C-alpha positions in Angstrom: -7.4 -22.5 26.2 -5.4 -25.5 23.9 -4.4 -24.0 20.8 -5.8 -25.8 17.1 -2.6 -27.7 16.7 -3.3 -28.8 20.6 -6.7 -29.8 20.2 -6.4 -31.7 17.1 -3.3 -34.1 18.9 -5.8 -34.4 22.1 -8.4 -36.0 19.6 -6.2 -38.2 17.8 -5.8 -39.5 21.8 -8.5 -40.1 23.2 -9.9 -41.7 19.7 -7.9 -44.6 21.6 -9.6 -44.7 24.9 -12.9 -46.4 25.0 -16.2 -45.9 26.8 -17.2 -43.1 28.6 -13.8 -41.5 29.1 -13.0 -40.8 25.6 -16.8 -39.8 25.2 -16.2 -37.0 28.0 -13.0 -35.9 26.6 -14.3 -36.2 22.6 -16.8 -33.6 24.2 -14.6 -31.0 25.8 -12.0 -30.9 23.0 -15.0 -30.2 20.5 -16.8 -27.7 22.5 -13.5 -25.6 22.7 -12.6 -26.4 19.3 -15.5 -25.0 18.2 -15.3 -21.9 20.5 -12.2 -21.4 18.5 -13.5 -21.8 15.0 -15.9 -19.3 15.8 -13.8 -16.9 17.5 -11.7 -17.5 14.0 -14.5 -17.2 11.3 -16.2 -14.4 13.5 -13.1 -12.1 13.1 -13.5 -12.1 9.3 -10.7 -9.9 7.2 -8.4 -8.9 10.4 -6.1 -5.8 9.8 -2.1 -5.5 10.1 -3.1 -2.1 12.2 -4.9 -4.1 14.4 -2.0 -6.9 14.7 0.3 -4.0 15.4 -1.9 -2.4 18.7 -1.5 1.3 16.9 -3.7 4.1 17.9 -3.9 4.7 13.8 -2.7 2.6 10.5 -3.3 2.3 7.1 -5.4 0.3 4.9 -5.6 -0.6 1.3 -9.7 0.0 0.2 -11.4 0.6 -3.1 -11.1 3.9 -2.2 -7.1 3.8 -2.3 -5.1 3.8 1.0 -6.9 5.1 3.8 -6.5 6.1 7.2 -8.2 3.5 9.5 -8.5 3.2 13.6 -6.6 0.6 15.5 -8.9 -1.7 14.6 -8.7 -1.0 11.1 -11.8 0.6 10.9 -12.4 3.5 8.3 -11.4 6.5 9.2 -13.2 9.9 7.9 -13.6 13.5 8.2 -16.4 15.6 9.0 -17.1 18.7 6.4 -17.8 21.1 9.4 -14.8 20.5 11.1 -12.3 23.2 10.1 -8.3 21.9 9.5 -6.3 23.0 12.3 -9.0 23.9 14.6 -8.3 21.5 16.7 -12.1 21.4 17.9 -15.1 18.6 17.1 -18.6 19.9 15.5 -19.6 16.3 16.4 -21.7 16.5 19.2 -24.6 14.3 21.0 -26.6 12.3 18.5 -23.6 12.8 15.7 -21.2 10.8 18.1 -23.8 8.0 18.2 -23.3 7.5 14.5 -19.8 8.7 13.8 -17.7 7.8 16.7 -14.8 9.8 17.5 -11.8 7.9 17.5 -9.5 8.4 19.9 -5.8 7.6 21.8 -5.0 4.9 24.4 -2.3 7.9 25.5 -1.6 11.4 25.2 1.1 10.7 21.7 -0.9 8.5 19.8 0.9 5.7 18.2 0.5 5.6 14.3 1.9 3.0 11.0 2.0 4.6 7.4 0.4 8.1 8.1 2.8 11.2 7.4 0.3 13.4 8.4 0.4 15.2 11.6 -1.2 13.8 14.5 -2.1 15.0 17.7 -5.1 14.7 20.1 -8.0 17.2 21.5 -6.6 17.0 25.1 -10.1 16.9 26.9 -11.3 13.5 24.9 -8.1 12.5 23.4 -9.7 12.0 20.3 -7.2 12.0 17.7 -6.7 15.1 15.0 -4.8 14.5 11.4 -3.6 18.1 10.4 -5.6 19.3 13.6 -9.4 18.0 12.1 -11.0 15.4 14.0 -11.6 12.0 13.0 -14.2 9.8 13.3 -15.6 6.1 12.8 -18.5 5.3 11.3 -21.3 2.6 12.7 -22.4 1.5 9.1 -19.2 0.0 8.5 -19.3 -4.0 9.9 -15.7 -4.5 8.6 -12.1 -3.7 8.0 -12.1 -2.6 4.2 -16.1 -0.8 4.4 -16.4 2.9 3.5 -19.9 3.2 3.4 -20.2 6.4 4.9 -17.4 7.6 2.4 -20.2 11.1 0.9 -22.8 10.5 3.4 -24.9 13.7 3.5 -22.0 15.4 1.3 -20.2 16.2 4.5 -18.0 13.0 5.2 -15.2 11.8 3.4 -12.2 9.4 4.0 -8.6 10.2 4.8 -5.6 10.1 3.1 -2.5 9.3 4.5 -1.0 12.8 4.1 -4.4 14.4 5.6 -6.0 14.6 2.5 -9.8 15.0 2.3 -11.0 12.5 -0.4 -13.9 13.6 -1.9 -15.2 13.4 -5.0 -13.1 15.6 -7.0 -10.0 14.6 -5.0 -10.6 11.0 -6.0 -11.4 11.5 -9.8 -8.0 13.5 -9.9 -6.0 10.5 -8.3 -7.6 8.1 -10.5 -6.8 9.9 -13.4 -2.5 9.8 -12.5 -0.7 7.0 -14.0 -0.6 4.3 -11.9 3.4 3.7 -12.3 5.8 6.4 -14.0 7.1 5.2 -17.5 10.5 3.4 -17.2 13.3 5.7 -18.9 14.6 4.3 -22.2 18.4 4.9 -22.7 19.5 6.7 -25.7 22.2 4.4 -27.5 25.2 5.9 -28.3 25.9 7.3 -31.6 28.1 5.2 -33.4 30.9 7.3 -35.5 31.0 6.8 -38.9 34.0 4.8 -40.4 36.6 7.1 -41.4 36.9 5.9 -45.2 40.9 4.9 -46.3 42.1 6.7 -49.1 44.3 3.9 -51.2 47.4 6.1 -52.5 47.7 5.1 -56.4 49.9 2.6 -56.7 53.0 4.1 -59.2 53.3 2.6 -62.8 56.7 1.4 -63.8 59.0 3.9 -65.6 59.1 2.4 -69.5 62.9 1.5 -69.7 64.6 3.6 -72.3 65.7 1.4 -75.5 69.3 1.7 -76.1 69.9 2.6 -79.7 72.6 0.4 -81.6 75.5 2.8 -83.0 74.5 0.8 -86.3 71.1 2.9 -86.5 72.3 6.0 -84.8 74.4 6.9 -87.8 72.1 5.0 -90.4 74.3 2.2 -91.2 
């Protein structure tokens, strides 16, 4: 299929042609252009995770930065699943609404996830800190978190593998957004030493010469 720039170029060239040939070419290009635009419009918000072809990644949402699957859709913990159990409690009808997130290989490719990542060998369902994760059919696009808190048992997951339930989110939001910039104390300025001026010695009075006449009373 032609890319968008090539389609525009063909449209310009076909505009110089005449009659049925130009009309046929325009129809063909317009159809392809419509399909191209429909695909772009249909994608809506794209995910950097999907572009990287990873099995798991992280996305920023209204609930903070959370784990998402390879398509950028929000991942959830199921409360009945125990940490480090490696076992899923969601079966049958549960999986219809909460599909398991699986890996394409036995070694999941992840980006931005600091938690321990493994799989259930029999199903390749991905485990975060030994706990299975799922998506929710009620989420329609990247960034949706409509499954958060459903039934009081489904919660989004932080990159460190923490279950972000209501109480945890309150604590997270109470944390300062940024550390205050430390101020550098000003160096103490030493007081200037006082300079004591030495007193200028007064000149000694000159001794008066006593004439011999006055000495003898003459």
